[in-house]
Every structure is written in structure tokens, then in C-alpha cells.
C-alpha positions, 0 to 999 in steps of 0.5 A: 259601646263605651264613650272614648275617654277623650274627645278633641274637637279642632276648629280654627277661629277664622279659617273654619270655612277655608275648606267648607264652602258648601262643595263637599257634600255637607248636609243642608242643615249646616251648608250655609252656617259653615261660611259663618264660623262664629255661629258654628263655633259657638253652636258646637261649644255650647252643645258640648257644654249643655250635654256634658261632653268632655271636649278639648278645643285646639285652635289651629291656623292651617286647616289643610293640616287637619286629618280631613283637610277641613274644619271643624274636626272632631278626633276621638282616639282613632275616629275622625269626624269632619262635618258639624252635623255628624259631630252632633250625631256622634255626641248623641250616639255616645249618650251626650244628648242635650234633647234627652227629655224632650217630647216628640212635639218639642223635637219637631219645634226644635227642627222648625226653629232651627230652619227659621234661624237659617232662613231668616237670621243667617243672611243678616249675620253674613251681611253684618260680618262680611258685606257691610263695608265698615264692619268688614274693614274694621272688624272682620277682615283684620280679625280673620287676616290676623289668624291666617298665614301670609300671603293667604291673609291678603286673599282669603278674607276677600274670597270669603266676603264674595262667597257670603255675598253670592250666598245672600244673592242666590237665596234672597235675590229673586223677584221682586228683589232685584237690587242689592239695596232691596235685598239688604232691606229685606234680610234685615226685616226678616232678621228682626222679625226672627228675633222678635219671634224668638223673644216671644217664644222664650218669654220669661223662661231661662231656656226655650224648653224650661230650665234645661238647655237643649239643641235649640238653645245651642243654635240660638246662642250660636247665632246670637252671641256673635252679634251680641258680643262683637263691637261693630261700627254699624250695629243695625241688628245689634241695636234691635237685639239689645232692645229684647232684654230676655234674649240678652239675658239668655246670652249672658246666662249661658256665657256666665254659667257655661263659659264662665264669662261675665257680662264684661267678657272676662272670666272671674279669674281674669276679672280678678287679675284685671282688678289686681293689675288696675290696683297695682297701676293705681298704686304706682301712679299714686307713688309717682304723684307723691314723689313729684309733689316732694320734689316740688316742695324741695325745689321751693325750699331750696335757696333761690338766686335772683335771675341774672339780667341779660346783657344788651348789645349797643351800637356806636353812633353812625351805625358802627359798633363801639369798642369791645369794652363798651359793647356790653352793658349791664 
């Protein structure tokens, strides 16, 4: 079967989870990730780039307008696929397989590490974006609400936050962890332990299985990129990640090589444009400064008249005003 000429995956930047709340029979592999759209989006885009699949990304704001009524959706001619696991399987069947050269043991390791990411790291990501009050109010809520039509923008972010909290409590809130504070402490301990393990496994290699990125690299990048690049007021997990230089280098290499982004977050062309704009602004400021300096010099060289002495008002003796002629004196 020949591969269709054009693939068009469609997913929404904050509405990925609008119709994907785990109640539609999605596979367990992605059941929880779909609540956390940045990981899902980064994962799918990274896998497509690693495997060489010719995908075009369309961003929409209303998930109910997609063919399947949910997101993400991949459209290839007359084929419509709406579940992330099925999207990856479809790409593999079309011979876009990032794991082609892996051995059976490496394939088993991939599944084990993916399970580790979902078990240990995902709850901390959900908490960082959706539960941590400062992060939610200053980053997540405005970010999502800006891409959702009114009046849903007033309701959906709060609904998604409650869903994330429920997922954390259902999966991590059993004995002996009874309070939310205890659960929060535990999920961050687990997440840091997971990051340490990933850092040790990566070592000095460029990717997890040598010099070629695979499905595991796509998953790890999908989970790490959001916490690595988003600026949060509260950065518990971000600070720990930045103490692991090989994982930071791993993210930077993928962003640079596959997404054409620099460490500062700009594409090379975008960086050139920013530099050109900065240069123009600098030139404009210099011209205005020179103009102001010339005006100041001209003002100093122009004839100057002594300041006029202000007149004073005199009162006649006895508190009565004097005549108009004597009222003003130089």
C-alpha cells in the first residue's frame, strides 16, 4: 500500500483535551496524556519529524468541528484518525517508523520507559500546569482561555484544572497519602527520581538509543519540552531539570535540529528578523538623540534675553489698596 501524498494532522493548542477526557475508550497508553496537551502535541510532532512523515499542522479553536469531534485528528485523503495511539500506528504502517533499527530488547526498554514517564512524571506535569495556583493563574489559564471562544473560555480552563486534580488524586491519593500536601510532595519526589533515571540512561549519548531518535526520544521530549521552555512563577520541577545538563542539551538539540528553534526560542530566520528590527530601532534612537543634541546646541547659540522681573503687588497703608498707578512697581 502506497503512502498517501499528504497527511494533515489537526490538533488544537489549548483545546486538545476538549473532547478527550478519557471517556471515549482511548487506549490506556494515552488516556492520561490527553489531559496534558503540550506533551501530546510535542510528542506527535517530534515523532513525525523523527520518522520523516510529511505532516502539515493545522491549529483550530473549536474541536467539535473536526471530523471525529475530538482532537488530535489526522486526515489523510479519505482516512480520518482521532486517537494518538492509532495515529502512531498509522504512521508505522505507512513505513514511517522511528523504531525500525531497534532490537527486541530496545523495543521492550522503550515500553518500560514510556510506562515510567506516565507513572512518575506525568502527575507532576499536570500539577505544575493545572494545580499549582500561581502557574495556573498567570500562565495556564490565560494561555488556554486566549484560544477558546467566549463564553467557554470562562468555564473550560477551570473544568480542565478540576479534571487534572481528580486524576492525580485517583492515581496517587491512596493510603498512606491522605492529604493533598502529602500527594504533592510525593509526586514531585517521583518526578525528580524519574528525571534522574532518564539522565543516567541518556548519559553522554545524543539520543537514548544512539545517534538516531526513536519513539522513546519523542516521548521524553514531549514530556520535558513543556517544563523546559515554559516560564513559570513556581519552578519546582523546572529547576531540577535544569540541574541535569544532558537532558537540557537533549531538548536543545531536538529543538534546533528538528524544529529549527534556537535556545532563545526563535527560528534562525526569526532571529535574523529580530536582529534586523533591533538594529533599525537602534538607528532610530541614535537619529533622535542626534536631533535632540542639535536642537539643544541651536537653542544655546540663539540670542538670549534677560528674564523679565516679575511685578509685585503693594498694598496702601492701613490695609487699603493704593491707586492703580502706584499699585504696580517694577
